[in-house]
N, C-alpha and C positions, 0 to 999 in steps of 0.2 A: 495536400499541399504542404510543404515545410512552411514553418512559421519564422518569422523575424524574432530576432533575439538581441538583447543589449549589445551584443559583439557588433549587430549590423547596422547600428544608428550610431550619430554622434552623439554623446549624452553628457560629454564634460560639462560639470557647473550646474547641471540641470537640478532641478526638485522631483524626485523618484518617489512615487507612492508604490511601494513594494507589498503584494498579497503574498504573506508566508501562510504556512500550516505548522503554527506551534502549538498544535492541541495534544498535548503531552499528557501522559498518565500522572497523576498526583497521589501522593498518599491521603488517604481520606482524613486522618486525624491532624496530620501536621501540616497539609499542604505542600510538603517537599516533592521535588520532581524525581519521579521514579526512574524516568529513562528519557534521554535528550536527543534521540538519533534525528528526528525532524528539527530541531533547532540545528543541529550540526551540518545537516543537509543543505541549509540555505546559507553557510557561511560564505561559499564561493561567489555568490551573487552580490551579498552585502560588501564583501571586500572590494571585488571589481568595481562597484558602484564608489565606494568612499576613496579608492585609489584614484579616481577620475573626479574628485571635489564634489561630487553630487551629494546634496542634501537628500538623506534617506529616512524616509516615513515609512515606517513598518506597521502593517496592520494584519490582525489575525483574529481567529475566534479561538475560544476554550469551553469545551463541554456543551452543555445545552441549558443555558440559563433563562430559554424561553422568552426573550424579549425584554427582560428587566435585570436589574442591576442583582448580582449575586456575589457577596463580599468574597466567597472562597473561591470564585473564579475570576478575580481580578488577575492582570497580567505583570503583578509585580515580581512574582518569583522568576517569570520567564525573562523579565529584564535583567534581574540580576546574574540568571545563568548566562545570559547571550554576554552581559558585560565581561564576563570571565572568560568566555570561549574567545571572545573577538580580541581580548586585551585593549578593550577601548571604551570611552564613556558611552552609556545609552541614556538618553533622556526618555524618562517613563511619564506619559500624561494620562491622568485618571480620567479623561475625557477620549472620545472618539472622533467627534466632529464639533466645530463650533470655536468661540473666541478665545477658551483657553489653548486649545489645540494651535489656532493660528499664530497667537504671542509666543509661543514655544518655538513655532517653525520659523518666525521671524528672527529668533535670536540664536538659532541652530548655524553652527559656523560651516563652511565648505569641508566636506567629509563628514559632517556630523551624522549621527542616528538617533532617531526617535521613534518609540515605540508606542503606539496609540493603545487606548483601552479596547477592553474585547467587544469586537464587531456585533456579537449576538447579545449585548445588552440593548440592542436597538431592534425591534422587531420588524424594522423596515428593512434590516439587511437579509433576511432570509425572503423577505417578500419582492424583492430587487427593486424597491422603490426607488424610481426615477431622482427624486427631491434628495435622498439618502445619498444616492449614488454621486449625484453632482457635487453635493457637499464634502464628499470624499475627493472629487476630481479636482475641487478649484484647490486642493493643498499642493497640486502638481504639476509639473511640464509633461510628463511622461509616466504611463502606468506600467509597471513591470508585474506580471503573474508567475509567481516562483513557487505557488501553491497548487502542485499537480493533484494532491489529495483531496482538494475540495473541487476540481476542474468539472466535476460531473453536476455541479449545483449551478443553477442560474440566480446568483444571488447578487446582490449590490455590488460588492467587492471583487466578484468573480467575474462577472460578465456588464453588468450596469455601467461600472465605471468606464469601460471601453467606448461607451457610446459619446464620450466627451474629452478622451485623451487617447494619443497614440498608444496603442496596447502591444507591448513586447513580452516574449518570453524570457524567463530569468535563466541562469544555468542549470538549475536542477530541472524546471520544467523541460528545457531543451534536452539534457541529458535521459529523462523519463520517455518522452515522445521518441526520441531516436532509438533506444533499447527495445521499447515495447513495439514501435512500428517497425522495426527490422523482423519480429516474430511473424507479422501479420504479412510482412512483404516477400522476401525471398531467404528465409532462414537456410543456413547451412545443413544439409542433411547428413545423417539422421537425424529428426527432431524428436525428443522425446518430452513427453508432458507427463510429469508426477502429481497426481490429484490426491488430496485428502480433505480432511474438514469433515463436518458431521453431515451436511445435507446435498443430497444429489439435487436438489432444486435450484440451491444456490449456483450451481455448475453447469446447467442445462444450456444458457445462451452461450457459455463459453466454449462446452464441447461440441454444440451446433456449428460454432465461427470455426473452431480449430481441427476439427477432425479431418478436413480435407487438406491440411498441411503438415499433419504429424505422420511418424513413422511407428513409433512406439507409444502406448498409453498404459499406466502404472496406476492402479487403484487401490489406495489403502484408507486409513481413518474410518471412522463411523459411515461414511458415505456408502463404504465397501459393503456393508450389511444389506443396502437395498439390491445392489448388483448380485449378492450372493442369494439373496432370497428369490431374485428373478430367475435364478437357475436352480431354484427348488431344493435349496439347502437350508436346515434350520440355522437359526441366529441367536438361539435362546432369547433373551428379553432386551436385546438390542434395538434401539429405536429402528424402525424401516417406515419409508415413506412408501406407504402402500397406492398412493395414486401415482408413484412415479415407475412402478415396475414395468409396465409396458414400454416406458420411454427406455428404460435400462435393457430390455431384451432387444429392443429395436437397434439402441446403438450399437449394441454387443454383433448384432447381425450386420449392420453398416459397417462398422470398423472391419469384419473379417471380409466382407466383399471388397473393401477397399484396401486391402493389404495391410491394414495396421496390426501391429502386434499387441496383444493385450495381455497384462498380468495383473492378476488379482491377489489379494492375502491367499496363501497357501496354507498355514498355519498362523494363530494369532494367541495373543495373552487375553485371557479372560478373567473377570473378576466375580465375587459370588457376594456381592453387597457394594455400598457405597464407598470410593475411595477417601482418603489414602490406606486405609488400615485393613481394608478387605482381603481375605485368602484369594489367592490368583494362582493360573496354571497356565501352561502353553498347551495348546490343543491345535489338532488338525481342523480344517474347517469343515470337514466332513464328518467332524464328532463333536460338535460345539453343543455342551450339556445344556439343556432347558433352562435351567436356572441361574445360566451366567450371562455375563454381558462384555462384549469386545471391547478392550481398551488400548490394545495396541497391536501392532505386525508382530511375528514371531520369526525367529532367527532363520528359519528356510526362505520366510519371504524376503526379509532384509538381503540375503545372501542374490536371492533370484533379481530383486529391484537392482542391486547393486551391478549385477552382472549385465542387465540391459542397459543401465545409465553409462556403462563404460563403453557401449557401442555408440553412444550419441554424440554429435558435434554440436548440437545445440539442445539445452534443456531449458524447460520452465517448471518451476514447481509453485503449486499454490496449494496450501492447506496442509497442516500436520498430520502425520499418519498415525497418530494415537494420541491420548490425553498427557502430553508432555508436561503439562505443570506439576504432576506426581511424578517423583522419581522413578517409583516403580513402573511407571509406563511410559517414560521419556527415551527408551532404548532404542526404538524404531526412528522416531524422528531424529534424534541424534546421530544415529547412522547414516542416515539420507543425507543430513547435512554434512557430514563429513565427507562423505563420498562424493556430493555436489561441489562441496567446496576443493575438493582435490582433483577434479576434472580438468580445470583450465591449466594448472600447472604440469598435470600428467599429459595430456592429451591435447591442449589448446582449445577445448571446448568453450563454447560461450553459454554461460549460466545466468540464468536469471530467476530471482525469487521475488513472488508478488504475493500480497494478502498480508493483512493486519498480524493475525496469530503467527502465519510462517514468518515472517519479517521479525516478529518478536522473540521467536525461537531462536532464528539465527544470531541475531542480536546478544542475546543472553549466552549464548554458546560460545560466542567471540570470534564466530566464522565469517561476520558480515564482509570484511575487507577482502576475503578470498573468493568472493563471488563476481562474476563480470558487473552484474548490477543488481541492487536491492531496490525494488519499488516501495516508494513510501506512500502510495496511494491507496492501497486498501479496494473499497468499493470503485473509486475512481479506475484503477488498474482493471479489475473485472471487467468493467463495462467498456473501457477503451479494448480491452482483447475480445470483448464479445462483438465488436464492430461499431459500437454506437457512437454518435457524435457527442463529444462533450463541451458543453456551453461555453466553459471557460476557456477551452482550445479553440473553438469555432471564433471566438472575439478577438482573437490575436490577429495581428496582421501578417499577410500572407507574404512571405519570402517569394521575390521575382525570379523566374527561372534563370 
């Protein structure tokens, strides 16, 4: 069922409590913001509301303070960055609920923006405490959830508030639900799934849900070691999930029976010690040395994956195909990012990137704007594509047919 958005209701002049996800990475020593994708992703919703004279009350978490005040996790740096991005004043309040918040709200003008303190300074947030949810709800006339990345959590600010105020999707939330929902609904075929990352166990539910819908499956990254081991190939000392070998064999069999074309690493880059300075070389997956560890896909694999991706009208990429944080082992992930980024302009394909590390890699490479959709969700993206109901989405009002 489609969800009501801020475009579907008359919101002019209302007080809007907007749940955003400003949980951005910070430099440990200085507290400086390292990457602001999640802040920028919410700008369309904030601007839409301010242009309609709404009083915009933003709430977010940052890090894992465990229900207590942690000075290094205050949202002051977020307020400063948001002010710069908006070109608009932002009132930062060092409280989340209570008299100080209400005094600032009373003096906030139409079209004004206020940022509350870190939600998770209150243990009641993650407990979905009804009293805390009501304290948040009393600040507003309408609740807007624009934090898809936290929608898989039933917290006071994602689900609890919706019990007391009309709950609408923000523009980012709507974009996520539309793009990811299309993958589960009726994607344009051929539909290709590129999977990477370390653990097969993290992708089991995703594979189970998407296998009947895809035409091409490409497997790289550390998780490929478990699939290679399932085919009785040696993988050196690359970590293998031994308890997932049967699943890997069954998946390969079911995919073949269902007509899904599967490609795994044909050659890999292996290292003979810890990165970044370890000796490394390219080898066939048929001859991986016992004392080595898989760190990236090799050139033959890159070419094969690129050829398969160019056959696709829809592509979903989840998980880097190598240890891209090290320059020596970033070649495969960069090649996949560049290939997928070019598909839309070359073939008109729909390209969707999901998962925290994958999104970070694409953003770092400056290719995010070339993808059809970059999901901000991380765990929420995975759970949505696994077919699970997300509490933060379920709490939103349904749009009438």
